[in-house]
C-alpha positions as CSV (number, residue, x, y, z in Angstrom):
1,S,0.0,0.0,0.0
2,N,1.1,3.6,-0.6
3,E,0.0,6.6,1.4
4,R,1.2,10.2,0.6
5,T,0.2,13.5,2.1
6,S,1.6,16.7,0.6
7,H,1.0,20.4,1.4
8,E,2.4,23.5,-0.3
9,F,1.8,27.1,0.8
10,R,3.2,30.0,-1.3
11,I,2.9,33.7,-1.5
12,S,3.6,35.8,-4.6
13,S,3.9,39.5,-5.4
14,D,2.7,41.3,-8.5
15,P,4.7,39.7,-11.3
16,D,4.6,42.8,-13.4
17,R,6.7,44.9,-11.0
18,T,10.4,45.5,-11.5
19,L,11.1,43.3,-8.5
20,S,8.8,40.4,-7.7
21,F,9.1,37.3,-5.7
22,T,7.6,33.9,-4.8
23,A,8.2,32.1,-1.5
24,G,6.7,29.1,0.1
25,I,7.0,25.9,2.1
26,F,6.5,22.3,0.9
27,I,5.8,19.4,3.2
28,D,5.7,15.8,2.0
29,D,5.0,12.6,3.9
30,I,5.2,9.2,2.1
31,E,4.8,5.7,3.5
32,T,5.0,2.5,1.5
33,N,4.1,-0.9,2.9
34,S,5.2,-4.0,1.1
35,S,4.7,-7.6,2.0
36,G,5.5,-10.5,-0.3
37,A,5.9,-14.2,0.1
38,F,7.4,-16.5,-2.5
39,Q,6.0,-20.0,-2.7
40,Y,7.8,-23.0,-3.9
41,D,5.7,-26.2,-3.8
42,G,8.7,-28.5,-3.9
43,A,10.5,-26.8,-1.0
44,V,9.4,-29.2,1.7
45,D,10.3,-32.3,-0.3
46,A,13.7,-30.7,-1.2
47,G,14.5,-30.4,2.5
48,F,14.2,-26.6,2.9
49,N,11.3,-26.8,5.4
50,V,13.2,-28.1,8.4
51,A,11.1,-29.3,11.4
52,V,11.3,-31.9,14.1
53,T,7.9,-33.4,13.3
54,P,7.7,-35.7,10.2
55,G,6.5,-34.1,7.0
56,G,7.7,-30.7,8.0
57,G,5.0,-29.8,10.5
58,G,2.1,-27.6,9.6
59,G,1.9,-23.9,8.8
60,I,4.7,-21.7,9.8
61,A,4.3,-19.0,12.4
62,T,6.5,-15.9,12.3
63,A,9.3,-16.4,14.8
64,I,9.9,-12.8,15.8
65,P,7.5,-9.9,14.8
66,R,10.1,-7.3,13.7
67,E,9.5,-3.6,13.7
68,G,8.3,-2.5,10.3
69,V,7.0,-5.9,9.3
70,N,3.4,-5.7,8.1
71,N,2.3,-9.4,8.1
72,T,3.1,-11.6,11.1
73,S,0.4,-14.2,10.3
74,P,1.4,-17.9,9.8
75,R,2.3,-18.9,6.3
76,S,2.4,-22.2,4.5
77,A,5.2,-24.7,4.7
78,S,6.2,-24.0,1.1
79,T,6.9,-20.3,1.9
80,I,10.6,-20.1,1.1
81,F,11.2,-16.4,1.0
82,I,9.5,-13.3,2.6
83,N,10.1,-9.7,1.8
84,D,8.3,-7.4,4.3
85,F,9.1,-3.7,4.6
86,T,7.9,-0.3,5.5
87,R,9.5,2.8,3.9
88,K,9.0,6.3,5.2
89,E,10.1,9.5,3.7
90,E,9.4,12.9,5.2
91,Q,10.5,16.2,3.6
92,T,10.2,19.8,4.5
93,A,11.5,22.4,2.0
94,Y,11.5,26.2,2.0
95,F,11.8,27.8,-1.5
96,G,11.9,31.2,-3.0
97,E,12.6,33.0,-6.2
98,I,13.2,36.7,-7.0
99,T,12.6,38.1,-10.5
100,W,14.4,41.3,-11.5
101,R,12.9,42.9,-14.7
102,I,15.9,45.0,-15.8
103,T,14.0,46.1,-18.9
104,D,10.7,45.3,-20.4
105,D,12.5,42.7,-22.5
106,F,15.1,41.3,-20.2
107,A,14.7,39.6,-16.8
108,V,16.9,37.7,-14.4
109,R,15.7,35.2,-11.8
110,F,17.4,33.9,-8.7
111,G,15.9,30.9,-6.8
112,A,16.8,28.6,-4.0
113,R,15.4,25.6,-2.2
114,D,16.4,24.5,1.3
115,Y,15.3,21.0,2.1
116,D,15.5,18.5,4.9
117,I,14.7,14.8,4.3
118,D,14.3,11.9,6.6
119,F,14.3,8.4,5.1
120,E,13.6,5.3,7.1
121,F,13.7,1.7,5.9
122,Q,12.2,-0.9,8.4
123,G,11.3,-4.5,8.1
124,A,12.9,-7.9,7.4
125,T,13.6,-10.5,4.9
126,G,13.4,-14.2,5.6
127,S,14.4,-17.3,3.6
128,S,15.2,-20.9,3.9
129,F,17.9,-20.8,1.3
130,F,20.5,-21.7,3.9
131,C,18.3,-24.0,5.8
132,K,18.4,-27.2,3.8
133,N,18.6,-30.2,6.1
134,V,19.6,-28.0,9.0
135,N,19.3,-29.5,12.4
136,P,16.9,-27.2,14.2
137,A,18.7,-27.8,17.5
138,G,21.7,-26.0,16.0
139,L,20.0,-22.9,15.0
140,G,20.8,-19.5,16.5
141,P,18.5,-18.1,19.2
142,A,15.5,-16.1,18.1
143,A,17.0,-12.9,19.4
144,T,19.6,-12.7,16.8
145,F,19.1,-10.4,13.8
146,S,21.1,-12.1,11.1
147,G,21.5,-15.7,9.9
148,P,19.1,-18.6,10.2
149,T,17.1,-18.3,13.4
150,Q,14.6,-20.4,15.3
151,G,11.1,-20.3,13.9
152,V,8.3,-21.5,16.2
153,R,5.6,-23.5,14.4
154,P,1.9,-23.8,15.5
155,D,2.6,-27.3,16.9
156,G,5.4,-25.9,19.1
157,T,8.3,-27.4,17.0
158,I,11.3,-25.3,15.9
159,G,12.4,-24.9,12.3
160,C,14.4,-22.9,9.9
161,D,12.4,-21.3,7.2
162,G,11.3,-18.2,5.4
163,N,9.4,-16.9,8.4
164,S,12.5,-16.9,10.6
165,F,13.3,-13.3,9.4
166,D,17.0,-14.0,9.1
167,N,17.8,-10.4,8.0
168,H,16.4,-8.0,10.6
169,V,16.8,-4.8,8.5
170,T,15.5,-2.4,11.1
171,Q,18.1,-3.5,13.7
172,R,20.9,-3.8,11.1
173,L,20.6,-0.2,10.1
174,R,20.2,1.0,13.7
175,N,23.4,-0.9,14.6
176,I,25.3,0.7,11.7
177,G,24.0,4.2,12.6
178,A,24.9,3.8,16.3
179,T,28.2,1.9,16.2
180,G,29.3,1.6,12.5
181,F,29.0,-2.2,12.8
182,A,26.3,-4.3,11.2
183,N,26.1,-6.6,14.2
184,G,26.6,-3.7,16.7
185,T,29.8,-5.1,18.2
186,G,32.5,-5.7,15.7
187,G,33.7,-6.3,12.2
188,P,34.4,-3.7,9.5
189,V,33.3,-0.2,10.0
190,I,30.4,0.5,7.5
191,P,30.4,4.1,6.2
192,A,27.0,5.5,6.6
193,K,26.9,9.3,6.2
194,G,23.7,10.8,7.7
195,L,22.5,7.5,9.2
196,G,21.4,7.9,12.9
197,A,21.3,5.5,15.8
198,D,17.5,5.3,15.2
199,G,18.0,4.0,11.7
200,V,16.8,7.2,10.1
201,L,18.8,8.6,7.3
202,N,18.9,12.4,7.2
203,Q,19.8,14.7,4.3
204,S,19.7,18.4,4.2
205,D,21.1,20.9,1.7
206,T,20.3,23.9,-0.4
207,I,20.1,23.9,-4.1
208,S,20.0,27.0,-6.4
209,R,18.8,28.2,-9.7
210,I,19.7,31.2,-11.9
211,S,18.1,32.0,-15.2
212,A,17.7,34.9,-17.6
213,D,15.5,35.5,-20.6
214,W,15.6,38.1,-23.3
215,H,12.7,38.8,-25.6
216,I,14.4,40.0,-28.8
217,N,11.0,40.9,-30.2
218,D,7.4,39.9,-29.8
219,D,8.1,36.5,-31.4
220,V,11.5,35.3,-30.3
221,M,13.0,34.7,-26.8
222,L,16.5,33.6,-25.8
223,F,17.1,32.0,-22.4
224,A,19.9,30.7,-20.3
225,T,19.7,28.6,-17.0
226,W,22.1,27.3,-14.4
227,S,20.5,25.0,-11.9
228,E,21.2,22.3,-9.3
229,G,19.2,19.1,-8.7
230,F,19.4,16.0,-6.6
231,R,17.9,12.6,-5.8
232,P,17.6,11.8,-2.1
233,P,19.9,9.1,-0.5
234,V,18.6,5.7,0.4
235,T,19.5,2.8,2.7
236,N,20.0,-0.8,1.7
237,R,18.2,-3.8,3.3
238,N,21.4,-5.9,3.1
239,A,23.7,-3.2,4.4
240,G,27.1,-4.4,5.4
241,V,26.8,-7.9,3.9
242,F,30.2,-9.1,2.6
243,S,30.3,-10.1,-1.0
244,G,30.4,-13.8,-1.6
245,N,33.3,-13.3,-4.0
246,Q,36.2,-11.9,-2.2
247,T,38.7,-11.8,-5.1
248,G,39.8,-9.1,-7.4
249,P,37.8,-5.9,-7.0
250,F,35.4,-7.7,-4.6
251,E,38.1,-8.2,-2.0
252,G,36.9,-6.5,1.2
253,Y,33.7,-5.3,-0.6
254,F,30.4,-5.1,1.3
255,V,27.0,-3.8,0.4
256,P,27.0,-0.1,1.3
257,A,24.6,1.0,4.0
258,V,23.8,4.2,2.2
259,A,23.7,5.3,-1.4
260,L,24.5,8.9,-1.2
261,T,22.6,11.7,-2.9
262,D,23.5,12.1,-6.5
263,E,23.7,15.7,-7.5
264,M,23.3,17.3,-10.9
265,T,24.5,20.7,-12.1
266,N,22.8,21.7,-15.3
267,Y,23.5,24.4,-17.9
268,E,21.0,25.3,-20.6
269,L,20.9,27.7,-23.5
270,G,18.0,28.0,-25.8
271,V,15.6,29.8,-28.1
272,K,11.9,29.8,-28.4
273,G,10.1,31.6,-31.2
274,D,7.6,32.0,-34.0
275,F,9.0,32.6,-37.5
276,F,7.8,33.3,-41.0
277,D,4.7,35.2,-40.0
278,G,3.8,32.7,-37.3
279,T,3.7,29.6,-39.6
280,V,6.7,28.0,-37.9
281,R,7.2,27.6,-34.2
282,L,10.6,26.4,-33.1
283,N,12.1,25.5,-29.7
284,V,15.8,24.6,-29.4
285,T,17.7,23.9,-26.2
286,Y,21.4,22.9,-25.6
287,Y,22.2,21.4,-22.3
288,D,25.2,20.2,-20.4
289,S,24.6,18.2,-17.2
290,E,27.3,17.0,-14.7
291,I,26.2,14.3,-12.3
292,D,28.2,13.5,-9.1
293,D,27.8,10.1,-7.4
294,L,25.3,8.7,-9.8
295,Q,23.0,6.2,-8.1
296,T,22.2,2.8,-9.7
297,S,20.6,-0.4,-8.6
298,R,22.5,-3.7,-8.8
299,F,21.6,-7.4,-8.6
300,D,24.7,-9.5,-8.4
301,P,24.1,-12.8,-6.7
302,S,27.1,-14.5,-8.2
303,N,29.5,-12.0,-6.7
304,V,27.9,-10.0,-3.9
305,A,24.4,-10.7,-2.5
306,F,21.1,-12.2,-3.4
307,L,19.1,-9.0,-2.8
308,V,19.0,-6.0,-5.0
309,F,20.9,-3.0,-3.6
310,I,21.6,0.6,-4.6
311,E,25.1,2.2,-4.8
312,N,26.9,5.2,-6.2
313,V,28.6,4.4,-9.5
314,G,30.7,7.5,-9.9
315,D,30.4,10.7,-12.0
316,A,28.9,11.2,-15.4
317,E,28.3,14.0,-18.0
318,V,25.4,14.3,-20.4
319,R,25.2,17.0,-23.1
320,G,22.9,17.3,-26.0
321,V,20.3,19.3,-28.0
322,D,16.5,19.0,-27.8
323,A,14.4,20.6,-30.5
324,D,10.8,20.6,-31.5
325,F,8.9,22.4,-34.3
326,T,5.4,22.9,-35.8
327,W,5.0,24.1,-39.4
328,L,1.7,25.2,-40.8
329,A,2.7,24.3,-44.4
330,T,-0.7,25.1,-45.8
331,D,-4.2,25.8,-44.5
332,N,-4.7,22.1,-44.4
333,L,-1.3,20.6,-43.9
334,T,0.5,20.7,-40.5
335,I,4.0,19.1,-40.1
336,S,5.4,18.8,-36.6
337,G,8.3,16.9,-35.1
338,A,11.1,16.7,-32.5
339,L,14.6,15.5,-32.3
340,S,17.2,14.8,-29.6
341,W,20.9,14.4,-29.8
342,V,22.7,13.1,-26.7
343,D,26.4,12.6,-25.9
344,S,26.8,10.9,-22.5
345,E,29.8,9.3,-20.8
346,I,31.0,8.0,-17.4
347,T,33.7,10.3,-16.3
348,R,34.7,8.6,-13.0
349,L,34.1,5.2,-11.4
350,N,34.0,4.6,-7.7
351,P,36.8,2.0,-6.9
352,Q,34.3,-0.8,-6.0
353,L,32.8,-0.7,-9.5
354,E,36.1,-1.1,-11.4
355,G,35.8,-4.3,-13.4
356,I,32.0,-4.4,-12.9
357,A,30.5,-1.4,-14.4
358,A,31.3,-0.2,-18.0
359,P,34.7,1.6,-17.8
360,V,35.3,5.4,-17.8
361,G,34.5,6.9,-21.2
362,S,31.6,4.5,-21.8
363,E,28.1,6.0,-22.6
364,L,25.4,5.9,-20.0
365,P,22.7,3.2,-20.5
366,Y,19.4,3.7,-22.3
367,T,20.6,7.0,-23.9
368,G,20.7,6.6,-27.7
369,D,22.8,9.2,-29.5
370,F,20.0,10.4,-31.7
371,S,16.2,10.1,-31.9
372,F,13.5,11.9,-33.7
373,N,9.8,11.9,-34.6
374,I,7.9,13.6,-37.3
375,R,4.2,13.8,-38.0
376,A,2.2,15.1,-41.0
377,R,-1.5,15.8,-40.7
378,Y,-3.8,16.8,-43.5
379,D,-7.2,18.2,-42.4
380,F,-10.1,18.4,-44.9
381,R,-13.8,18.6,-45.2
382,L,-15.7,15.3,-45.8
383,E,-18.8,16.7,-47.3
384,A,-20.4,13.2,-47.8
385,L,-20.6,12.9,-44.0
386,N,-20.8,16.6,-43.2
387,A,-17.7,16.0,-41.0
388,D,-14.2,17.4,-40.5
389,A,-11.7,14.7,-41.4
390,Y,-8.0,14.2,-41.3
391,F,-5.3,11.8,-42.5
392,Q,-2.1,11.5,-40.4
393,V,1.3,9.7,-40.8
394,A,3.8,9.6,-37.9
395,I,7.4,8.3,-38.1
396,S,9.7,7.9,-35.1
397,H,13.3,6.7,-34.9
398,T,15.4,5.6,-31.9
399,D,19.1,5.0,-32.1
400,D,21.2,2.2,-30.5
401,S,21.5,2.3,-26.8
402,M,23.4,0.3,-24.2
403,A,21.4,-2.0,-21.8
404,G,22.4,-1.4,-18.2
405,I,25.6,-0.1,-16.7
406,V,27.1,-3.4,-15.6
407,G,29.4,-5.0,-18.2
408,N,28.1,-8.6,-17.7
409,A,26.7,-9.3,-21.2
410,Y,29.2,-12.1,-22.1
411,L,28.6,-13.8,-18.8
412,A,24.8,-13.5,-19.3
413,E,25.2,-14.9,-22.8
414,D,27.0,-18.0,-21.4
415,V,24.2,-18.5,-18.7
416,A,21.6,-18.2,-21.4
417,R,23.3,-20.9,-23.5
418,R,23.5,-23.2,-20.5
419,V,19.8,-22.7,-19.8
420,Y,18.4,-22.7,-23.3
421,G,21.1,-24.5,-25.2
422,Q,21.6,-21.8,-27.8
423,P,22.9,-18.2,-28.0
424,T,20.4,-15.3,-27.7
425,G,21.4,-13.6,-31.0
426,L,21.5,-10.3,-29.2
427,K,24.2,-7.8,-30.2
428,I,26.9,-7.1,-27.6
429,S,29.2,-4.1,-27.4
430,E,32.7,-4.8,-26.1
431,E,33.4,-2.0,-23.6
432,G,37.1,-2.6,-22.9
433,G,38.5,-4.2,-19.8
434,T,37.1,-7.3,-18.0
435,F,34.1,-8.3,-16.0
436,S,35.4,-9.6,-12.8
437,T,33.4,-12.9,-12.5
438,S,35.9,-15.7,-13.1
439,A,35.3,-17.6,-16.3
440,V,37.3,-20.7,-15.3
441,A,34.4,-22.6,-13.7
442,T,31.6,-20.8,-15.6
443,A,32.4,-20.6,-19.2
444,L,31.5,-23.2,-21.8
445,P,34.3,-24.7,-24.0
446,D,33.3,-22.5,-26.9
447,S,32.5,-19.4,-24.9
448,I,32.8,-16.0,-26.5
449,G,34.0,-12.8,-25.0
450,L,36.8,-14.3,-22.9
451,T,40.2,-12.7,-22.1
452,A,43.2,-14.1,-23.9
453,D,44.1,-16.3,-20.9
454,G,40.6,-17.6,-20.6
455,Q,40.4,-16.4,-17.0
456,F,37.7,-13.8,-17.2
457,F,34.8,-12.6,-19.3
458,K,35.4,-9.3,-21.2
459,S,33.3,-6.3,-20.2
460,G,30.4,-6.0,-22.6
461,R,26.9,-4.7,-22.6
462,Y,23.9,-5.8,-24.7
463,V,22.8,-3.3,-27.4
464,Q,19.3,-2.2,-27.8
465,E,19.4,-1.8,-31.5
466,A,18.0,1.2,-33.4
467,Y,14.5,1.0,-34.8
468,T,12.0,3.1,-36.8
469,L,8.2,2.9,-36.3
470,V,5.5,4.1,-38.6
471,N,1.9,4.9,-37.5
472,V,-1.0,6.0,-39.8
473,A,-4.5,7.1,-39.0
474,F,-7.6,8.4,-40.7
475,G,-10.4,10.0,-38.7
476,F,-13.3,12.4,-38.7
477,Q,-15.5,14.4,-36.3
478,M,-19.2,14.4,-37.1
479,E,-21.0,16.6,-34.6
480,N,-20.5,14.8,-31.3
481,L,-19.2,11.6,-32.7
482,G,-15.5,11.0,-33.3
483,V,-14.1,8.1,-35.3
484,E,-10.5,7.1,-36.0
485,L,-9.2,4.2,-38.0
486,F,-5.5,3.5,-37.1
487,I,-2.6,1.2,-37.9
488,D,0.2,1.3,-35.4
489,N,3.6,-0.1,-36.4
490,A,2.5,-0.3,-40.0
491,T,5.8,-1.9,-41.1
492,N,5.6,-4.6,-38.3
493,E,9.0,-3.6,-36.9
494,E,10.2,-5.7,-34.0
495,A,11.9,-3.2,-31.8
496,I,13.8,-4.1,-28.6
497,V,12.8,-1.4,-26.2
498,H,14.5,-2.8,-23.0
499,I,17.0,-5.6,-22.1
500,S,17.5,-6.6,-18.5
501,T,20.3,-8.9,-17.2
502,L,19.2,-8.8,-13.5
503,D,18.2,-12.5,-13.7
504,Y,21.6,-13.3,-15.3
505,V,19.9,-14.3,-18.5
506,P,18.8,-11.4,-20.8
507,T,15.1,-10.6,-20.5
508,V,13.9,-8.7,-23.6
509,T,10.9,-6.4,-23.9
510,T,9.7,-5.6,-27.4
511,N,7.1,-3.2,-28.8
512,R,3.7,-4.3,-30.0
513,P,3.5,-5.8,-33.5
514,L,1.4,-4.3,-36.3
515,T,-1.8,-3.3,-34.7
516,G,-5.0,-1.9,-36.3
517,G,-8.2,-0.8,-34.9
518,I,-10.9,1.7,-34.6
519,R,-11.4,4.3,-31.9
520,L,-14.7,5.9,-31.1
521,S,-15.5,8.9,-28.9
522,Y,-18.6,10.8,-28.1
523,D,-18.8,14.3,-26.7
524,F,-21.8,14.6,-24.3
525,D,-21.5,18.4,-24.3
């Protein structure tokens, strides 16, 4: 469930005065409750439901109701994994902007936003993944927060299962905030900037914005903007867990407790205007964005941990041009379109991502270099039906883009061949360097993408290849009735719009095939 309450109060002066202002306060309160249980019918027979009584006992009762857990009711014996959390985010921000109209045609604006955010992540995960054929008598006491623990069943027996809540996230984060240690007493010190002893992560800062606009005449305006932005920090449910692979770049690595705020500094220059007696409207913006401590999510069970976590990759830069236009070519024909050119690159990697993420100089994922769309619409009178009609053709193009930031495509390709017995046929871009999962025990004899010594997979990412789509439509409006006949994806292009390797085999999402239909609307005006 999700619950959000937001309030904003602002005051503004007369905007036509030489000096004007806007000021206000923003209050936001978000709570998300999530409870999920994964059922595997064969778990009991496989030995994962460990109980003293024959046959695995009955239903499973939650051993320890943890703070932040939403469902403490008994679950079935085949419940092998539980994910139960409460997320809370509270924000208070004060904002203001001053506008100085230096002349009737030139204005400068100064704005700032001071914010304070509290983020709290409570709950637990539980699983029987480490409980196969475990002797219940040897389990840890129910008071522990990490590792397989005693789970009390309805019949009074003790077992190790998904309800044992072997990862007490609430206590884990409080321990790190109070002592720097995941277990509260010793081990490596876990950096956790802003995390308090109560497990609440606090972030406060001030961001600014400066802009200027110049109306050259009644039809054309030039503008420039410098601004700052951010995404709030987050905490991880498996904070402080040591990676299963402790070789190469993973040596000494543990899941971070906190993914720090990633901050963006953005520069823009642009023009907006009407040209050729108002028959052409054009907007063009050039931007250059610098991102510090870019946040990304990662799922790396072969090297780190079974649960998804969020970390800071490093720094990146994105620059490009966005443009859109509308051209009234004739009284009946309108042509409109937009284009985007993007140049992105990773400019710095945090040390723990060397040999995992695509190397410095690589482009950011899901950002094709070039994309555009163009539409032509012809309006005419359909006298036979006494209706206003139109015919429309739209073409859109999206360039190649990289899938994900982790360079594990060659490894994923090998996994796919093991699972399905054949290669995926997807295009892979070799990024340079290596992906740090050892290939010695993983690769097939005829594996591709290996280093010369056969020890590692090369760093590579799947390519979401370029595609072009065509849509056509014919429609008319007859009094209150609207009718449209359409064909989407008229060339039946199979476009890959997303590739995910989170499951260590590529999961591909495509667009819809050629689709035709009729849309009806009625105006009850």
